mmCIF file as gemmi writes it, N, C-alpha and C atoms, coordinates in Angstrom:
data_model
loop_
_atom_site.group_PDB
_atom_site.id
_atom_site.type_symbol
_atom_site.label_atom_id
_atom_site.label_alt_id
_atom_site.label_comp_id
_atom_site.label_asym_id
_atom_site.label_entity_id
_atom_site.label_seq_id
_atom_site.pdbx_PDB_ins_code
_atom_site.Cartn_x
_atom_site.Cartn_y
_atom_site.Cartn_z
_atom_site.occupancy
_atom_site.B_iso_or_equiv
_atom_site.pdbx_formal_charge
_atom_site.auth_seq_id
_atom_site.auth_asym_id
_atom_site.pdbx_PDB_model_num
ATOM 1 N N . MET Axp A 1 ? 95.102 50.535 189.139 1 0 ? 1 A 1
ATOM 2 C CA . MET Axp A 1 ? 93.685 51.59 189.702 1 0 ? 1 A 1
ATOM 3 C C . MET Axp A 1 ? 93.898 52.245 187.121 1 0 ? 1 A 1
ATOM 4 N N . GLY Axp A 2 ? 92.376 51.905 187.155 1 0 ? 2 A 1
ATOM 5 C CA . GLY Axp A 2 ? 91.698 52.145 185.517 1 0 ? 2 A 1
ATOM 6 C C . GLY Axp A 2 ? 92.051 53.861 185.556 1 0 ? 2 A 1
ATOM 7 N N . PRO Axp A 3 ? 91.318 54.033 184.103 1 0 ? 3 A 1
ATOM 8 C CA . PRO Axp A 3 ? 91.283 55.781 184.008 1 0 ? 3 A 1
ATOM 9 C C . PRO Axp A 3 ? 89.821 56.33 184.627 1 0 ? 3 A 1
ATOM 10 N N . GLY Axp A 4 ? 90.184 57.276 185.637 1 0 ? 4 A 1
ATOM 11 C CA . GLY Axp A 4 ? 89.355 57.915 186.151 1 0 ? 4 A 1
ATOM 12 C C . GLY Axp A 4 ? 88.788 57.233 187.494 1 0 ? 4 A 1
ATOM 13 N N . GLY Axp A 5 ? 89.547 56.481 187.909 1 0 ? 5 A 1
ATOM 14 C CA . GLY Axp A 5 ? 89.472 55.726 189.206 1 0 ? 5 A 1
ATOM 15 C C . GLY Axp A 5 ? 90.692 56.876 190.277 1 0 ? 5 A 1
ATOM 16 N N . SER Axp A 6 ? 90.18 56.41 191.698 1 0 ? 6 A 1
ATOM 17 C CA . SER Axp A 6 ? 90.422 57.485 192.54 1 0 ? 6 A 1
ATOM 18 C C . SER Axp A 6 ? 90.466 56.145 194.112 1 0 ? 6 A 1
ATOM 19 N N . ARG Axp A 7 ? 91.74 56.95 194.767 1 0 ? 7 A 1
ATOM 20 C CA . ARG Axp A 7 ? 91.275 56.28 196.245 1 0 ? 7 A 1
ATOM 21 C C . ARG Axp A 7 ? 91.817 57.269 197.318 1 0 ? 7 A 1
ATOM 22 N N . SER Axp A 8 ? 91.374 57.256 197.855 1 0 ? 8 A 1
ATOM 23 C CA . SER Axp A 8 ? 91.484 57.799 199.383 1 0 ? 8 A 1
ATOM 24 C C . SER Axp A 8 ? 92.274 57.171 200.083 1 0 ? 8 A 1
ATOM 25 N N . LEU Axp A 9 ? 93.831 58.068 200.316 1 0 ? 9 A 1
ATOM 26 C CA . LEU Axp A 9 ? 94.285 57.888 201.461 1 0 ? 9 A 1
ATOM 27 C C . LEU Axp A 9 ? 93.661 58.212 203.45 1 0 ? 9 A 1
ATOM 28 N N . THR Axp A 10 ? 94.358 57.159 203.933 1 0 ? 10 A 1
ATOM 29 C CA . THR Axp A 10 ? 93.774 57.217 205.497 1 0 ? 10 A 1
ATOM 30 C C . THR Axp A 10 ? 94.625 58.295 206.21 1 0 ? 10 A 1
ATOM 31 N N . ALA Axp A 11 ? 95.202 58.534 207.118 1 0 ? 11 A 1
ATOM 32 C CA . ALA Axp A 11 ? 95.59 59.486 207.506 1 0 ? 11 A 1
ATOM 33 C C . ALA Axp A 11 ? 96.796 58.941 208.393 1 0 ? 11 A 1
ATOM 34 N N . SER Axp A 12 ? 97.409 58.153 207.867 1 0 ? 12 A 1
ATOM 35 C CA . SER Axp A 12 ? 98.074 57.169 208.593 1 0 ? 12 A 1
ATOM 36 C C . SER Axp A 12 ? 98.984 56.682 207.133 1 0 ? 12 A 1
ATOM 37 N N . GLU Axp A 13 ? 98.433 56.927 206.03 1 0 ? 13 A 1
ATOM 38 C CA . GLU Axp A 13 ? 99.357 56.647 204.489 1 0 ? 13 A 1
ATOM 39 C C . GLU Axp A 13 ? 99.809 57.922 204.261 1 0 ? 13 A 1
ATOM 40 N N . GLU Axp A 14 ? 100.981 57.328 203.531 1 0 ? 14 A 1
ATOM 41 C CA . GLU Axp A 14 ? 101.447 58.672 202.974 1 0 ? 14 A 1
ATOM 42 C C . GLU Axp A 14 ? 101.799 58.192 201.154 1 0 ? 14 A 1
ATOM 43 N N . PRO Axp A 15 ? 101.376 58.892 200.406 1 0 ? 15 A 1
ATOM 44 C CA . PRO Axp A 15 ? 100.967 59.009 199.162 1 0 ? 15 A 1
ATOM 45 C C . PRO Axp A 15 ? 102.8 58.162 198.365 1 0 ? 15 A 1
ATOM 46 N N . PRO Axp A 16 ? 102.866 57.118 197.587 1 0 ? 16 A 1
ATOM 47 C CA . PRO Axp A 16 ? 104.312 57.066 197.13 1 0 ? 16 A 1
ATOM 48 C C . PRO Axp A 16 ? 104.918 57.496 196.471 1 0 ? 16 A 1
ATOM 49 N N . GLY Axp A 17 ? 106.505 58.011 197.604 1 0 ? 17 A 1
ATOM 50 C CA . GLY Axp A 17 ? 107.165 58.642 196.524 1 0 ? 17 A 1
ATOM 51 C C . GLY Axp A 17 ? 106.767 60.395 196.205 1 0 ? 17 A 1
ATOM 52 N N . LEU Axp A 18 ? 106.193 60.494 197.814 1 0 ? 18 A 1
ATOM 53 C CA . LEU Axp A 18 ? 106.071 61.9 197.497 1 0 ? 18 A 1
ATOM 54 C C . LEU Axp A 18 ? 105.976 62.314 199.489 1 0 ? 18 A 1
ATOM 55 N N . ASP Axp A 19 ? 106.933 62.788 199.545 1 0 ? 19 A 1
ATOM 56 C CA . ASP Axp A 19 ? 107.391 63.379 201.14 1 0 ? 19 A 1
ATOM 57 C C . ASP Axp A 19 ? 106.904 64.444 201.475 1 0 ? 19 A 1
ATOM 58 N N . ALA Axp A 20 ? 106.386 65.645 200.239 1 0 ? 20 A 1
ATOM 59 C CA . ALA Axp A 20 ? 106.623 66.995 200.907 1 0 ? 20 A 1
ATOM 60 C C . ALA Axp A 20 ? 105.726 67.84 199.882 1 0 ? 20 A 1
ATOM 61 N N . TYR Axp A 21 ? 104.756 68.76 199.545 1 0 ? 21 A 1
ATOM 62 C CA . TYR Axp A 21 ? 104.61 69.658 198.346 1 0 ? 21 A 1
ATOM 63 C C . TYR Axp A 21 ? 103.976 70.945 198.993 1 0 ? 21 A 1
ATOM 64 N N . ALA Axp A 22 ? 104.239 71.952 198.214 1 0 ? 22 A 1
ATOM 65 C CA . ALA Axp A 22 ? 103.89 73.354 198.239 1 0 ? 22 A 1
ATOM 66 C C . ALA Axp A 22 ? 103.013 73.751 197.091 1 0 ? 22 A 1
ATOM 67 N N . SER Axp A 23 ? 102.376 74.949 197.206 1 0 ? 23 A 1
ATOM 68 C CA . SER Axp A 23 ? 101.942 75.808 196.344 1 0 ? 23 A 1
ATOM 69 C C . SER Axp A 23 ? 103.086 76.77 196.192 1 0 ? 23 A 1
ATOM 70 N N . ILE Axp A 24 ? 102.756 77.402 194.76 1 0 ? 24 A 1
ATOM 71 C CA . ILE Axp A 24 ? 103.716 78.136 194.52 1 0 ? 24 A 1
ATOM 72 C C . ILE Axp A 24 ? 103.026 79.513 194.333 1 0 ? 24 A 1
ATOM 73 N N . LEU Axp A 25 ? 101.805 79.553 194.638 1 0 ? 25 A 1
ATOM 74 C CA . LEU Axp A 25 ? 101.209 80.844 195.331 1 0 ? 25 A 1
ATOM 75 C C . LEU Axp A 25 ? 100.719 80.841 196.783 1 0 ? 25 A 1
ATOM 76 N N . THR Axp A 26 ? 101.162 82.364 197.37 1 0 ? 26 A 1
ATOM 77 C CA . THR Axp A 26 ? 100.935 82.753 198.47 1 0 ? 26 A 1
ATOM 78 C C . THR Axp A 26 ? 99.969 83.255 198.711 1 0 ? 26 A 1
ATOM 79 N N . ARG Axp A 27 ? 98.465 83.443 197.732 1 0 ? 27 A 1
ATOM 80 C CA . ARG Axp A 27 ? 97.427 83.634 198.297 1 0 ? 27 A 1
ATOM 81 C C . ARG Axp A 27 ? 96.554 83.91 197.12 1 0 ? 27 A 1
ATOM 82 N N . PRO Axp A 28 ? 95.554 83.361 197.417 1 0 ? 28 A 1
ATOM 83 C CA . PRO Axp A 28 ? 94.449 83.29 196.592 1 0 ? 28 A 1
ATOM 84 C C . PRO Axp A 28 ? 93.814 84.291 195.469 1 0 ? 28 A 1
ATOM 85 N N . CYS Axp A 29 ? 93.837 83.83 194.357 1 0 ? 29 A 1
ATOM 86 C CA . CYS Axp A 29 ? 94.452 84.679 192.968 1 0 ? 29 A 1
ATOM 87 C C . CYS Axp A 29 ? 93.507 84.037 191.909 1 0 ? 29 A 1
ATOM 88 N N . SER Axp A 30 ? 92.991 85.163 190.648 1 0 ? 30 A 1
ATOM 89 C CA . SER Axp A 30 ? 92.409 84.982 189.733 1 0 ? 30 A 1
ATOM 90 C C . SER Axp A 30 ? 93.585 84.021 188.977 1 0 ? 30 A 1
ATOM 91 N N . LEU Axp A 31 ? 93.025 83.125 188.036 1 0 ? 31 A 1
ATOM 92 C CA . LEU Axp A 31 ? 93.828 82.568 187.177 1 0 ? 31 A 1
ATOM 93 C C . LEU Axp A 31 ? 95.115 83.445 186.263 1 0 ? 31 A 1
ATOM 94 N N . GLU Axp A 32 ? 94.004 84.42 185.856 1 0 ? 32 A 1
ATOM 95 C CA . GLU Axp A 32 ? 95.053 85.31 185.208 1 0 ? 32 A 1
ATOM 96 C C . GLU Axp A 32 ? 96.015 86.335 185.903 1 0 ? 32 A 1
ATOM 97 N N . GLU Axp A 33 ? 95.852 86.402 187.34 1 0 ? 33 A 1
ATOM 98 C CA . GLU Axp A 33 ? 96.726 86.888 187.904 1 0 ? 33 A 1
ATOM 99 C C . GLU Axp A 33 ? 97.632 85.82 188.128 1 0 ? 33 A 1
ATOM 100 N N . ALA Axp A 34 ? 97.571 84.994 188.629 1 0 ? 34 A 1
ATOM 101 C CA . ALA Axp A 34 ? 98.484 83.745 188.619 1 0 ? 34 A 1
ATOM 102 C C . ALA Axp A 34 ? 99.359 83.396 187.646 1 0 ? 34 A 1
ATOM 103 N N . LEU Axp A 35 ? 98.697 83.504 185.938 1 0 ? 35 A 1
ATOM 104 C CA . LEU Axp A 35 ? 99.548 83.189 184.813 1 0 ? 35 A 1
ATOM 105 C C . LEU Axp A 35 ? 100.681 84.389 184.789 1 0 ? 35 A 1
ATOM 106 N N . GLY Axp A 36 ? 100.321 85.704 184.93 1 0 ? 36 A 1
ATOM 107 C CA . GLY Axp A 36 ? 101.035 87.067 184.886 1 0 ? 36 A 1
ATOM 108 C C . GLY Axp A 36 ? 102.185 86.884 186.018 1 0 ? 36 A 1
ATOM 109 N N . GLU Axp A 37 ? 101.829 86.038 187.075 1 0 ? 37 A 1
ATOM 110 C CA . GLU Axp A 37 ? 103.053 86.338 188.272 1 0 ? 37 A 1
ATOM 111 C C . GLU Axp A 37 ? 104.097 84.959 188.227 1 0 ? 37 A 1
ATOM 112 N N . VAL Axp A 38 ? 103.554 84.116 187.142 1 0 ? 38 A 1
ATOM 113 C CA . VAL Axp A 38 ? 103.74 82.524 187.045 1 0 ? 38 A 1
ATOM 114 C C . VAL Axp A 38 ? 105.94 82.997 187.588 1 0 ? 38 A 1
ATOM 115 N N . ARG Axp A 39 ? 106.562 83.502 186.916 1 0 ? 39 A 1
ATOM 116 C CA . ARG Axp A 39 ? 108.19 83.615 187.063 1 0 ? 39 A 1
ATOM 117 C C . ARG Axp A 39 ? 108.223 84.205 188.457 1 0 ? 39 A 1
ATOM 118 N N . GLU Axp A 40 ? 107.806 85.013 188.941 1 0 ? 40 A 1
ATOM 119 C CA . GLU Axp A 40 ? 108.207 85.785 190.24 1 0 ? 40 A 1
ATOM 120 C C . GLU Axp A 40 ? 107.331 84.454 191.226 1 0 ? 40 A 1
ATOM 121 N N . SER Axp A 41 ? 106.384 83.527 191.228 1 0 ? 41 A 1
ATOM 122 C CA . SER Axp A 41 ? 105.916 83.091 191.985 1 0 ? 41 A 1
ATOM 123 C C . SER Axp A 41 ? 106.658 81.508 191.803 1 0 ? 41 A 1
ATOM 124 N N . LEU Axp A 42 ? 107.199 81.22 190.746 1 0 ? 42 A 1
ATOM 125 C CA . LEU Axp A 42 ? 108.302 79.826 190.378 1 0 ? 42 A 1
ATOM 126 C C . LEU Axp A 42 ? 109.464 79.96 191.664 1 0 ? 42 A 1
ATOM 127 N N . VAL Axp A 43 ? 110.014 81.426 190.959 1 0 ? 43 A 1
ATOM 128 C CA . VAL Axp A 43 ? 111.723 81.783 191.701 1 0 ? 43 A 1
ATOM 129 C C . VAL Axp A 43 ? 111.311 82.154 193.269 1 0 ? 43 A 1
ATOM 130 N N . SER Axp A 44 ? 110.292 82.477 193.946 1 0 ? 44 A 1
ATOM 131 C CA . SER Axp A 44 ? 109.932 82.76 195.261 1 0 ? 44 A 1
ATOM 132 C C . SER Axp A 44 ? 109.871 81.043 196.067 1 0 ? 44 A 1
ATOM 133 N N . SER Axp A 45 ? 109.347 80.012 195.012 1 0 ? 45 A 1
ATOM 134 C CA . SER Axp A 45 ? 108.612 78.923 195.619 1 0 ? 45 A 1
ATOM 135 C C . SER Axp A 45 ? 109.96 78.159 195.624 1 0 ? 45 A 1
ATOM 136 N N . ALA Axp A 46 ? 110.647 78.4 194.653 1 0 ? 46 A 1
ATOM 137 C CA . ALA Axp A 46 ? 112.27 77.303 194.586 1 0 ? 46 A 1
ATOM 138 C C . ALA Axp A 46 ? 113.042 77.802 195.903 1 0 ? 46 A 1
ATOM 139 N N . GLU Axp A 47 ? 113.173 79.427 195.97 1 0 ? 47 A 1
ATOM 140 C CA . GLU Axp A 47 ? 113.95 79.644 196.676 1 0 ? 47 A 1
ATOM 141 C C . GLU Axp A 47 ? 113.493 79.636 198.325 1 0 ? 47 A 1
ATOM 142 N N . GLN Axp A 48 ? 111.915 79.271 198.81 1 0 ? 48 A 1
ATOM 143 C CA . GLN Axp A 48 ? 111.928 78.974 199.559 1 0 ? 48 A 1
ATOM 144 C C . GLN Axp A 48 ? 111.921 77.241 199.843 1 0 ? 48 A 1
ATOM 145 N N . THR Axp A 49 ? 111.661 76.583 198.964 1 0 ? 49 A 1
ATOM 146 C CA . THR Axp A 49 ? 112.388 75.196 199.093 1 0 ? 49 A 1
ATOM 147 C C . THR Axp A 49 ? 113.807 74.806 199.428 1 0 ? 49 A 1
ATOM 148 N N . MET Axp A 50 ? 114.621 75.953 198.995 1 0 ? 50 A 1
ATOM 149 C CA . MET Axp A 50 ? 115.824 75.749 198.622 1 0 ? 50 A 1
ATOM 150 C C . MET Axp A 50 ? 115.657 76.397 200.454 1 0 ? 50 A 1
ATOM 151 N N . ARG Axp A 51 ? 115.955 76.869 201.207 1 0 ? 51 A 1
ATOM 152 C CA . ARG Axp A 51 ? 116.039 77.049 202.493 1 0 ? 51 A 1
ATOM 153 C C . ARG Axp A 51 ? 115.312 75.745 203.484 1 0 ? 51 A 1
ATOM 154 N N . LEU Axp A 52 ? 114.487 75.477 203.037 1 0 ? 52 A 1
ATOM 155 C CA . LEU Axp A 52 ? 114.009 74.799 203.743 1 0 ? 52 A 1
ATOM 156 C C . LEU Axp A 52 ? 114.629 73.464 204.022 1 0 ? 52 A 1
ATOM 157 N N . LEU Axp A 53 ? 115.508 72.849 202.693 1 0 ? 53 A 1
ATOM 158 C CA . LEU Axp A 53 ? 116.093 71.63 202.615 1 0 ? 53 A 1
ATOM 159 C C . LEU Axp A 53 ? 117.444 72.032 203.476 1 0 ? 53 A 1
ATOM 160 N N . LEU Axp A 54 ? 117.801 73.23 203.193 1 0 ? 54 A 1
ATOM 161 C CA . LEU Axp A 54 ? 118.718 73.717 204.053 1 0 ? 54 A 1
ATOM 162 C C . LEU Axp A 54 ? 118.718 73.394 205.383 1 0 ? 54 A 1
ATOM 163 N N . VAL Axp A 55 ? 117.601 74.102 205.751 1 0 ? 55 A 1
ATOM 164 C CA . VAL Axp A 55 ? 117.793 73.912 207.45 1 0 ? 55 A 1
ATOM 165 C C . VAL Axp A 55 ? 117.08 72.146 207.79 1 0 ? 55 A 1
ATOM 166 N N . GLY Axp A 56 ? 116.808 71.365 206.786 1 0 ? 56 A 1
ATOM 167 C CA . GLY Axp A 56 ? 116.495 70.282 207.328 1 0 ? 56 A 1
ATOM 168 C C . GLY Axp A 56 ? 117.911 69.625 207.605 1 0 ? 56 A 1
ATOM 169 N N . ARG Axp A 57 ? 118.624 70.07 206.247 1 0 ? 57 A 1
ATOM 170 C CA . ARG Axp A 57 ? 120.202 69.212 205.929 1 0 ? 57 A 1
ATOM 171 C C . ARG Axp A 57 ? 121.201 69.441 207.651 1 0 ? 57 A 1
ATOM 172 N N . ARG Axp A 58 ? 120.848 70.807 207.825 1 0 ? 58 A 1
ATOM 173 C CA . ARG Axp A 58 ? 121.304 71.477 209.359 1 0 ? 58 A 1
ATOM 174 C C . ARG Axp A 58 ? 120.857 70.445 210.373 1 0 ? 58 A 1
ATOM 175 N N . LEU Axp A 59 ? 119.644 70.635 210.639 1 0 ? 59 A 1
ATOM 176 C CA . LEU Axp A 59 ? 119.188 69.628 211.411 1 0 ? 59 A 1
ATOM 177 C C . LEU Axp A 59 ? 119.459 68.317 212.088 1 0 ? 59 A 1
ATOM 178 N N . ALA Axp A 60 ? 119.406 67.713 210.529 1 0 ? 60 A 1
ATOM 179 C CA . ALA Axp A 60 ? 120.142 66.304 210.41 1 0 ? 60 A 1
ATOM 180 C C . ALA Axp A 60 ? 121.389 66.187 210.982 1 0 ? 60 A 1
ATOM 181 N N . TRP Axp A 61 ? 122.186 66.848 210.74 1 0 ? 61 A 1
ATOM 182 C CA . TRP Axp A 61 ? 123.743 67.407 210.586 1 0 ? 61 A 1
ATOM 183 C C . TRP Axp A 61 ? 124.069 67.343 212.294 1 0 ? 61 A 1
ATOM 184 N N . GLN Axp A 62 ? 123.077 68.333 212.98 1 0 ? 62 A 1
ATOM 185 C CA . GLN Axp A 62 ? 123.252 68.525 214.498 1 0 ? 62 A 1
ATOM 186 C C . GLN Axp A 62 ? 123.296 67.05 215.327 1 0 ? 62 A 1
ATOM 187 N N . GLU Axp A 63 ? 121.705 66.048 214.684 1 0 ? 63 A 1
ATOM 188 C CA . GLU Axp A 63 ? 121.378 65.479 215.059 1 0 ? 63 A 1
ATOM 189 C C . GLU Axp A 63 ? 122.476 64.15 215.119 1 0 ? 63 A 1
ATOM 190 N N . SER Axp A 64 ? 123.028 64.185 213.908 1 0 ? 64 A 1
ATOM 191 C CA . SER Axp A 64 ? 124.271 63.427 213.995 1 0 ? 64 A 1
ATOM 192 C C . SER Axp A 64 ? 125.288 63.284 214.953 1 0 ? 64 A 1
ATOM 193 N N . GLU Axp A 65 ? 125.842 64.804 215.114 1 0 ? 65 A 1
ATOM 194 C CA . GLU Axp A 65 ? 126.61 65.235 215.728 1 0 ? 65 A 1
ATOM 195 C C . GLU Axp A 65 ? 126.684 64.233 217.761 1 0 ? 65 A 1
ATOM 196 N N . PRO Axp A 66 ? 127.848 63.958 217.665 1 0 ? 66 A 1
ATOM 197 C CA . PRO Axp A 66 ? 127.889 62.955 219.328 1 0 ? 66 A 1
ATOM 198 C C . PRO Axp A 66 ? 127.311 64.345 220.261 1 0 ? 66 A 1
ATOM 199 N N . ARG Axp A 67 ? 126.467 64.108 221.11 1 0 ? 67 A 1
ATOM 200 C CA . ARG Axp A 67 ? 126.079 65.136 222.228 1 0 ? 67 A 1
ATOM 201 C C . ARG Axp A 67 ? 127.565 65.302 223.374 1 0 ? 67 A 1
ATOM 202 N N . ARG Axp A 68 ? 127.931 66.477 223.636 1 0 ? 68 A 1
ATOM 203 C CA . ARG Axp A 68 ? 128.823 66.838 224.48 1 0 ? 68 A 1
ATOM 204 C C . ARG Axp A 68 ? 127.942 67.465 226.06 1 0 ? 68 A 1
ATOM 205 N N . SER Axp A 69 ? 128.535 67.04 226.776 1 0 ? 69 A 1
ATOM 206 C CA . SER Axp A 69 ? 128.534 66.664 228.28 1 0 ? 69 A 1
ATOM 207 C C . SER Axp A 69 ? 128.677 67.927 228.709 1 0 ? 69 A 1
ATOM 208 N N . THR Axp A 70 ? 127.861 69.043 229.563 1 0 ? 70 A 1
ATOM 209 C CA . THR Axp A 70 ? 128.353 70.244 229.987 1 0 ? 70 A 1
ATOM 210 C C . THR Axp A 70 ? 128.676 69.894 231.36 1 0 ? 70 A 1
């Protein structure tokens, strides 16, 4: 696609190479506020992302374990 082009994805399509995304902002704010809080926002977003990855890894591990009958 050339410069300035765009393509809309349908509901069943996923962007290539993108499995998830998250905002570093937790609330609406002005550009000045966002820039003033950029360090804290990035640290918080990185921590949340790592927690989500750890939860996903735990869930995948639990699914791969053989089920025990009770």
